[in-house]
C-alpha positions as CSV (number, residue, x, y, z in Angstrom):
1,X,67.8,138.2,57.9
2,X,71.1,137.1,56.2
3,X,71.2,134.0,58.5
4,X,67.6,133.1,57.4
5,X,68.6,133.4,53.8
6,X,71.7,131.4,54.2
7,X,69.7,128.7,56.2
8,X,66.9,128.6,53.7
9,X,69.4,128.1,50.9
10,X,71.2,125.5,52.6
11,X,68.0,123.6,53.3
12,X,66.9,124.0,49.6
13,X,70.2,122.4,48.5
14,X,70.1,119.6,51.0
15,X,66.6,118.8,49.7
16,X,67.9,118.7,46.2
17,X,70.8,116.4,47.0
18,X,68.8,113.9,48.7
19,X,65.7,114.0,46.6
20,X,65.1,112.7,43.1
21,X,62.2,112.6,40.8
22,X,62.0,109.8,38.1
23,X,59.6,109.7,35.3
24,X,59.1,106.9,32.7
25,X,56.6,106.7,29.8
26,X,56.1,103.6,27.7
27,X,53.5,103.3,25.0
28,X,52.8,100.5,22.4
29,X,50.1,100.9,19.9
30,X,48.9,98.8,16.8
31,X,46.5,99.4,14.1
32,X,45.3,96.1,12.7
33,X,44.3,95.4,9.2
34,X,43.2,92.7,7.1
35,X,45.3,91.9,4.0
36,X,45.1,89.2,1.5
37,X,46.4,86.4,3.9
38,X,45.7,87.5,7.6
39,X,42.2,88.3,8.7
40,X,40.9,89.5,11.9
41,X,38.1,87.6,13.7
42,X,34.7,89.6,13.9
43,X,35.1,90.4,17.4
44,X,38.7,91.8,16.8
45,X,37.4,94.0,13.8
46,X,35.3,95.7,16.4
47,X,38.4,97.7,17.6
48,X,41.3,97.8,15.1
49,X,43.4,100.6,16.9
50,X,44.6,99.1,20.3
51,X,47.2,100.6,22.8
52,X,49.0,99.7,26.0
53,X,50.4,102.8,27.9
54,X,52.2,102.9,31.2
55,X,53.2,106.2,33.1
56,X,55.5,105.5,36.1
57,X,56.5,108.3,38.3
58,X,58.6,107.8,41.5
59,X,60.0,110.3,44.0
60,X,62.7,109.8,46.4
61,X,63.6,112.0,49.5
62,X,66.4,110.9,51.9
63,X,65.4,107.3,52.9
64,X,61.8,107.4,51.4
65,X,60.6,106.7,48.0
66,X,57.0,106.8,46.7
67,X,55.8,105.7,43.3
68,X,52.7,105.3,41.2
69,X,52.1,103.7,37.7
70,X,49.1,104.8,35.6
71,X,48.1,102.4,32.9
72,X,45.8,103.0,29.9
73,X,44.7,100.2,27.8
74,X,42.6,102.3,25.2
75,X,40.5,101.8,23.4
76,X,41.4,98.1,24.3
77,X,44.5,96.3,25.1
78,X,46.7,94.8,22.3
79,X,45.4,91.5,21.0
80,X,45.5,88.5,23.4
81,X,46.4,90.4,26.6
82,X,44.3,89.6,29.6
83,X,40.6,90.9,29.5
84,X,41.5,92.1,33.1
85,X,43.7,94.8,31.7
86,X,41.2,97.4,30.2
87,X,40.6,101.0,30.2
88,X,42.6,103.5,32.2
89,X,43.4,103.2,36.0
90,X,46.0,103.3,38.6
91,X,47.9,100.2,38.2
92,X,50.4,100.2,41.3
93,X,51.4,102.6,44.0
94,X,53.8,102.2,47.0
95,X,55.7,103.9,49.6
96,X,59.2,102.5,50.6
97,X,61.6,103.3,53.6
98,X,65.3,101.9,53.0
99,X,67.8,102.5,55.9
100,X,70.8,100.7,54.5
101,X,72.7,101.5,57.8
102,X,70.2,99.9,60.0
103,X,69.6,97.1,57.4
104,X,65.8,97.7,57.2
105,X,63.8,98.1,54.2
106,X,59.9,98.4,54.4
107,X,57.3,98.7,51.7
108,X,53.5,99.4,52.0
109,X,51.4,99.2,48.8
110,X,52.3,97.4,45.7
111,X,55.7,95.4,45.6
112,X,57.4,92.6,43.7
113,X,59.5,89.9,45.5
114,X,61.3,86.8,44.9
115,X,62.3,83.9,47.3
116,X,65.1,81.8,46.5
117,X,64.9,80.6,42.7
118,X,61.3,81.8,42.6
119,X,59.7,78.4,42.6
120,X,58.3,79.3,45.9
121,X,57.3,82.9,45.2
122,X,58.0,85.4,42.6
123,X,55.8,88.4,41.8
124,X,56.9,90.5,38.8
125,X,56.0,92.7,36.0
126,X,56.7,92.2,32.3
127,X,54.9,94.5,29.9
128,X,55.8,92.5,26.8
129,X,54.1,89.3,28.2
130,X,51.3,91.1,29.8
131,X,52.3,90.0,33.3
132,X,51.5,92.3,36.2
133,X,51.4,90.1,39.3
134,X,52.5,92.5,42.3
135,X,51.2,92.1,45.7
136,X,49.2,94.9,47.5
137,X,50.0,95.0,51.2
138,X,53.3,95.2,53.1
139,X,56.7,93.7,53.2
140,X,59.8,94.0,55.5
141,X,63.2,93.0,54.9
142,X,66.0,92.9,57.7
143,X,69.8,92.5,57.0
144,X,72.2,92.4,60.0
145,X,75.2,94.7,60.0
146,X,77.5,91.6,59.2
147,X,75.4,90.7,56.1
148,X,75.1,87.2,57.6
149,X,71.4,87.1,58.2
150,X,68.7,88.2,55.7
151,X,64.9,88.0,56.8
152,X,61.8,88.9,54.8
153,X,58.3,88.8,55.6
154,X,55.2,90.0,53.6
155,X,51.4,89.9,53.5
156,X,49.0,91.0,50.6
157,X,46.7,90.4,47.9
158,X,47.8,89.9,44.4
159,X,47.0,92.1,41.6
160,X,44.3,90.8,39.1
161,X,44.0,93.3,36.3
162,X,43.0,96.7,38.2
163,X,41.4,94.4,41.0
164,X,42.6,92.0,43.5
165,X,42.7,88.2,43.6
166,X,40.7,86.3,46.3
167,X,43.5,84.8,48.0
168,X,45.4,86.5,51.0
169,X,49.2,85.7,50.6
170,X,51.7,85.4,53.5
171,X,55.3,84.7,53.1
172,X,58.6,84.4,55.1
173,X,62.0,84.0,53.9
174,X,65.3,83.6,55.8
175,X,68.8,83.3,54.4
176,X,71.9,82.6,56.5
177,X,75.5,82.9,55.4
178,X,77.8,80.6,56.9
179,X,81.1,82.0,55.9
180,X,81.9,83.6,59.3
181,X,81.1,80.2,61.1
182,X,82.9,77.8,58.6
183,X,86.0,80.1,58.0
184,X,87.2,78.2,55.2
185,X,89.3,79.9,52.5
186,X,87.5,80.4,49.1
187,X,84.4,78.7,50.5
188,X,81.1,80.5,50.6
189,X,78.1,78.8,51.9
190,X,74.6,79.9,52.6
191,X,71.3,78.1,53.4
192,X,67.8,79.5,53.0
193,X,64.1,78.6,54.0
194,X,60.9,80.0,52.6
195,X,57.3,79.6,53.5
196,X,54.4,81.0,51.4
197,X,50.6,80.5,52.2
198,X,47.6,81.4,50.1
199,X,44.4,81.7,52.2
200,X,41.1,81.5,50.2
201,X,37.5,80.9,51.4
202,X,36.0,77.8,49.9
203,X,32.3,78.8,50.3
204,X,31.5,77.3,47.0
205,X,32.7,73.9,47.8
206,X,33.8,72.8,51.2
207,X,36.0,70.3,49.6
208,X,38.5,73.0,48.3
209,X,41.3,73.6,50.6
210,X,41.3,77.1,52.2
211,X,45.1,77.2,52.9
212,X,47.6,76.1,50.2
213,X,51.4,76.3,51.3
214,X,54.9,75.9,49.8
215,X,57.7,75.0,52.1
216,X,61.2,75.4,50.7
217,X,64.8,74.9,51.6
218,X,67.8,75.6,49.8
219,X,71.5,75.6,49.9
220,X,74.3,77.4,47.9
221,X,78.0,76.7,47.9
222,X,80.9,78.5,46.0
223,X,84.4,77.2,46.1
224,X,87.2,78.5,44.0
225,X,85.9,78.0,40.3
226,X,82.9,75.7,41.4
227,X,79.4,76.6,42.3
228,X,76.4,74.6,43.4
229,X,72.7,75.4,44.0
230,X,70.3,73.1,45.5
231,X,66.5,73.5,46.4
232,X,63.6,71.3,47.5
233,X,60.0,72.6,47.8
234,X,56.8,70.8,49.1
235,X,53.4,72.1,48.2
236,X,50.4,71.0,50.3
237,X,47.2,69.7,48.8
238,X,45.8,71.9,46.0
239,X,43.0,72.1,43.4
240,X,43.5,70.8,39.9
241,X,41.5,71.4,36.7
242,X,40.1,68.7,34.5
243,X,39.3,70.2,31.0
244,X,39.4,73.7,32.5
245,X,36.9,72.8,35.4
246,X,38.0,72.8,39.0
247,X,37.8,69.4,40.3
248,X,36.7,69.0,44.1
249,X,37.1,65.2,44.1
250,X,40.9,65.3,43.1
251,X,43.2,67.4,45.2
252,X,46.8,66.6,45.4
253,X,50.0,67.9,47.0
254,X,53.1,68.6,44.7
255,X,56.8,69.1,45.0
256,X,59.9,70.4,43.1
257,X,63.6,69.8,43.0
258,X,66.3,71.9,41.5
259,X,70.0,71.4,41.1
260,X,72.7,73.7,39.5
261,X,76.2,73.0,39.1
262,X,78.8,75.2,37.4
263,X,82.6,75.4,36.8
264,X,84.3,78.5,35.2
265,X,87.7,79.7,34.3
266,X,88.9,82.5,32.0
267,X,88.4,80.4,28.8
268,X,86.2,77.5,29.8
269,X,82.8,77.3,31.7
270,X,80.3,74.6,32.0
271,X,76.7,75.0,33.6
272,X,74.5,72.0,34.4
273,X,70.9,72.2,35.7
274,X,68.4,69.5,36.6
275,X,64.8,70.1,37.6
276,X,61.8,68.0,38.7
277,X,58.5,69.5,38.9
278,X,55.4,67.6,40.1
279,X,52.0,69.1,40.4
280,X,53.6,72.6,41.1
281,X,51.3,75.2,39.7
282,X,50.6,77.8,42.4
283,X,48.0,80.5,42.0
284,X,46.6,83.0,44.3
285,X,42.8,82.3,43.2
286,X,41.8,78.9,42.4
287,X,39.6,79.5,39.4
288,X,42.5,81.0,37.7
289,X,44.6,77.8,37.6
290,X,45.8,77.1,34.2
291,X,44.8,80.5,32.5
292,X,46.8,81.5,29.3
293,X,47.4,85.1,30.5
294,X,49.6,84.2,33.8
295,X,46.9,86.0,35.8
296,X,47.2,85.2,39.7
297,X,50.5,83.2,39.1
298,X,52.5,83.4,42.4
299,X,55.7,81.2,41.4
300,X,58.2,81.5,38.6
301,X,58.5,78.4,36.4
302,X,60.4,79.2,33.1
303,X,61.5,76.5,30.6
304,X,65.2,75.6,31.3
305,X,66.1,75.6,27.7
306,X,68.5,77.9,25.7
307,X,66.8,81.2,25.0
308,X,67.4,82.1,21.2
309,X,67.5,85.5,19.8
310,X,66.7,84.3,16.2
311,X,63.1,84.0,14.9
312,X,63.1,80.5,13.3
313,X,64.7,79.1,16.5
314,X,61.6,80.3,18.3
315,X,59.0,78.6,16.5
316,X,59.2,75.4,18.5
317,X,59.7,76.7,21.9
318,X,59.2,74.6,24.9
319,X,57.1,75.6,27.9
320,X,57.5,74.1,31.3
321,X,55.0,71.3,32.1
322,X,54.4,71.5,36.1
323,X,50.6,70.7,35.8
324,X,48.9,67.5,37.1
325,X,46.2,66.3,34.7
326,X,44.1,63.4,34.2
327,X,42.0,64.7,31.3
328,X,42.4,65.4,28.4
329,X,45.8,63.7,29.0
330,X,47.4,62.0,31.8
331,X,50.3,63.7,33.0
332,X,51.7,65.0,36.3
333,X,54.8,67.2,35.6
334,X,58.3,67.3,34.1
335,X,61.8,66.3,34.6
336,X,64.9,67.2,32.5
337,X,68.3,68.9,32.3
338,X,70.2,71.5,30.5
339,X,73.9,71.6,30.0
340,X,75.9,74.6,28.8
341,X,79.5,74.4,27.7
342,X,81.5,77.6,26.9
343,X,85.1,77.8,25.4
344,X,87.2,80.6,24.1
345,X,89.9,79.4,21.5
346,X,92.8,81.7,21.8
347,X,93.6,84.2,19.2
348,X,96.6,83.7,17.0
349,X,95.9,79.8,16.8
350,X,94.8,78.0,13.8
351,X,90.8,77.8,15.0
352,X,91.1,81.0,17.0
353,X,92.3,83.1,14.2
354,X,93.4,86.7,14.6
355,X,90.9,87.8,17.2
356,X,90.0,84.6,19.0
357,X,86.8,82.3,18.5
358,X,83.9,81.8,21.2
359,X,82.2,78.3,21.0
360,X,79.1,77.4,23.1
361,X,77.3,74.1,23.1
362,X,73.8,73.7,24.6
363,X,71.9,70.4,25.4
364,X,68.5,70.3,26.6
365,X,66.3,67.4,27.4
366,X,62.8,67.3,29.0
367,X,60.5,64.3,29.7
368,X,57.2,63.8,31.4
369,X,57.1,62.0,34.9
370,X,57.0,58.3,34.6
371,X,54.1,56.9,36.6
372,X,50.9,55.0,36.8
373,X,47.3,56.7,36.9
374,X,44.2,55.0,38.6
375,X,40.6,55.8,38.4
376,X,38.0,54.9,41.0
377,X,34.2,55.3,41.6
378,X,32.6,58.8,41.7
379,X,35.5,60.2,39.5
380,X,38.0,60.0,42.2
381,X,41.5,59.5,40.7
382,X,45.0,58.8,42.0
383,X,48.5,58.5,40.6
384,X,52.0,57.5,41.5
385,X,55.4,58.5,40.0
386,X,58.9,57.4,40.2
387,X,61.2,60.1,41.4
388,X,64.1,60.2,38.7
389,X,62.6,57.8,36.2
390,X,61.9,59.5,32.6
391,X,58.6,59.1,31.1
392,X,57.6,60.2,27.5
393,X,59.9,62.6,25.8
394,X,58.5,66.2,25.5
395,X,61.5,68.3,24.0
396,X,65.0,68.2,23.3
397,X,67.6,70.6,21.6
398,X,71.2,70.6,20.7
399,X,72.9,73.8,19.7
400,X,76.4,74.9,18.6
401,X,77.0,78.6,18.4
402,X,80.4,79.8,16.8
403,X,81.3,83.4,17.0
404,X,84.4,85.3,15.8
405,X,85.7,88.2,13.8
406,X,86.7,88.0,10.3
407,X,88.0,91.5,10.3
408,X,88.5,94.1,13.1
409,X,84.9,95.6,12.3
410,X,83.2,92.3,11.0
411,X,81.6,90.1,13.6
412,X,80.2,86.8,12.4
413,X,78.1,84.1,14.2
414,X,77.2,80.6,12.8
415,X,74.5,78.7,14.8
416,X,73.2,75.3,14.2
417,X,70.1,74.0,16.2
418,X,68.6,70.4,16.3
419,X,65.3,70.4,17.9
420,X,62.6,67.6,18.8
421,X,59.1,68.9,19.8
422,X,56.4,66.7,21.0
423,X,53.3,68.6,19.9
424,X,50.9,66.1,21.4
425,X,52.3,66.6,25.0
426,X,53.4,70.3,25.0
427,X,50.4,71.8,23.1
428,X,47.9,69.0,23.7
429,X,47.1,68.8,19.8
430,X,48.8,66.0,17.8
431,X,52.0,64.8,16.3
432,X,55.7,65.6,16.7
433,X,58.3,67.7,15.0
434,X,62.0,67.1,14.3
435,X,63.6,70.4,13.0
436,X,67.2,71.7,12.2
437,X,67.9,75.4,12.0
438,X,70.9,77.0,10.5
439,X,71.7,80.7,11.1
440,X,74.5,82.9,9.8
441,X,74.5,86.4,11.6
442,X,76.8,89.4,10.3
443,X,77.5,92.5,12.0
444,X,79.7,95.0,10.2
445,X,80.8,98.5,11.6
446,X,81.7,101.4,9.7
447,X,83.3,104.6,10.9
448,X,79.9,106.1,12.1
449,X,77.4,103.5,11.2
450,X,76.8,99.7,11.4
451,X,75.0,97.1,9.3
452,X,73.5,93.7,10.3
453,X,72.7,90.9,8.0
454,X,70.9,87.6,9.3
455,X,70.2,84.6,7.2
456,X,68.2,81.6,8.6
457,X,66.8,78.4,7.4
458,X,64.8,75.6,9.0
459,X,64.1,72.0,7.9
460,X,61.3,70.5,9.6
461,X,59.4,67.0,9.0
462,X,56.0,68.1,10.2
463,X,53.6,70.9,11.4
464,X,54.8,74.1,9.7
465,X,57.4,72.4,7.4
466,X,60.4,74.4,6.0
467,X,61.1,78.1,6.7
468,X,63.6,80.6,5.4
469,X,64.1,83.9,7.0
470,X,66.3,87.2,6.5
471,X,67.0,90.4,8.6
472,X,68.6,93.5,7.5
473,X,69.3,96.3,9.8
474,X,71.2,99.6,9.2
475,X,72.3,102.0,11.8
476,X,73.0,105.3,10.2
477,X,74.4,106.7,13.5
478,X,73.5,106.5,17.2
479,X,70.2,108.0,16.5
480,X,68.7,106.5,13.3
481,X,68.2,103.1,12.0
482,X,66.1,101.1,9.6
483,X,65.2,97.5,9.5
484,X,63.4,94.9,7.4
485,X,62.9,91.1,8.0
486,X,60.9,88.3,6.4
487,X,59.9,85.0,7.6
488,X,58.6,82.6,4.6
489,X,57.0,79.3,5.5
490,X,57.5,77.9,2.0
491,X,57.4,74.3,3.1
492,X,53.9,74.3,4.8
493,X,51.7,71.4,3.6
494,X,48.8,73.8,3.4
495,X,49.5,76.0,0.5
496,X,47.1,78.7,1.8
497,X,49.7,79.0,4.8
498,X,52.8,79.3,2.4
499,X,53.1,82.9,3.1
500,X,55.6,85.6,4.1
501,X,55.7,87.2,7.4
502,X,57.4,90.4,6.5
503,X,58.0,93.6,8.7
504,X,59.9,97.0,8.0
505,X,60.4,99.8,10.3
506,X,62.3,102.8,11.3
507,X,63.8,103.5,14.8
508,X,64.9,106.8,16.4
509,X,66.9,107.0,19.7
510,X,68.1,110.0,21.7
511,X,69.4,109.6,25.2
512,X,66.8,107.9,27.0
513,X,64.0,108.2,24.4
514,X,63.3,105.5,21.8
515,X,60.6,105.6,19.0
516,X,59.9,102.8,16.7
517,X,57.5,102.7,13.8
518,X,56.9,99.4,11.8
519,X,54.5,97.8,9.4
520,X,54.0,94.1,8.7
521,X,52.6,90.7,9.6
522,X,53.0,89.0,12.9
523,X,53.5,85.2,12.9
524,X,51.1,83.5,15.3
525,X,52.7,81.5,18.0
526,X,54.6,81.8,21.3
527,X,56.1,84.9,22.3
528,X,58.7,84.1,25.1
529,X,60.7,86.3,27.6
530,X,63.2,84.5,30.0
531,X,61.6,81.1,29.4
532,X,58.1,82.5,30.1
533,X,55.6,82.6,27.0
534,X,52.4,83.9,26.0
535,X,50.3,83.1,22.7
536,X,50.3,85.9,20.2
537,X,47.7,85.6,17.4
538,X,48.5,86.1,13.6
539,X,47.9,89.7,12.7
540,X,48.9,92.5,10.3
541,X,49.1,96.3,10.7
542,X,51.0,99.4,11.7
543,X,52.7,99.5,15.1
544,X,54.2,102.4,17.1
545,X,56.3,102.0,20.2
546,X,57.5,105.0,22.3
547,X,59.6,104.8,25.6
548,X,61.3,107.7,27.4
549,X,62.4,108.7,31.0
550,X,64.0,111.3,32.9
């Protein structure tokens, strides 16, 4: 009997050691109102209270992990989320087996994956953007014992709301590290190859291609303080849309080119990126091409510009332009570059001061592809582009960021941004804007609390005109904080739009729990995370956000 008890106790202890339950809850709710300046549409008024809720549960036992995510958009999803996200249902579920010693990782169910930079394939989730692009099927990853060869294979259908898109996705990815073969000191080299295919029946029109594939090759090299990444991709013939209608008479191939170079030391760093995209949208369902909700997107095409943390700097944000179009405009993609330079001035010098000063300079320039466009009979069109020639300018920005300490507990940042924004090309409306933004950011830490004061101003020669903004945040301790901010569009040429977008709120944090309640107005425009954006409408009301995990 005693042996049985000891054995049972040991077994229970073993299960506890090798098992783990994880639960995460996230809820974002808003009650929308009409105030003196901001009005809801008649459709939006039908449901003023809206909420997005996610309950994620995973359980790990030894080498196995199983998980589910329950989602509720009740009574409706927040404004301008995809209509495919509605009511309550099971969003994702999976079972994973991971044996690191054998180098085998297998997943059945919903999964996320990325090949290379993501230009060939990236399926991911971002709740703030309303992106839920997982694949439902299976994937396997193998890594050999020497970490020299990494192989991936997958098959599945992509999530579209609580349903699945029509296309069947298959993919292969391989990466080979050449260090053991080259055996050069301080040189690390790898090459990779990817293949992704979308199969979709073309019953509605025999001209639509059943198979659309992307072939990718890439190389990465690191030597001492230098690094280089190079990737080229080719997409077989795919559908395009003309004024949001699929065009069976005009089906074209596409390609992409990406080059990243970097050099870094303790106090100096430089990163340069060049990218060219031509007709490089990739969707798992052809009728979803160009939708504003990122439904059925298979690859990752962020804008390669500096991602700013400041509200006025995000009024004119660039979105990548990979799409081929003859109507309403003639454009076939984009080409451009981004340059980042970082330098740390030594402390104790004239410019470094007592604590040292961090400088960063960013320069981004983006253009359309230079080319010729031709039309023939029966609405058949064609075009030709030059590989590295620059077409019409779409966007540029130059920014200088200076950060230092004025005292031991007082951090200050001064940021200047100069932007050019081609509204006609990026938003397909009209005009262009030149804007300059100046930002002063202060953080002061007391013994048990801290305060943040942020002042911004933007001068613009068109569109919205001039803005002024301010943010105040006070953290009483590690648990409680309050904040208030205001964006004032005082320079708008339309006096009705010369308004304040104000928000005030309270935040509570404890361990892994965070609760935020706020009231105010939301400026309409693009909300961007990591270079990917979605449009949010102008609104006003009360917001409540809750996240917790254990």
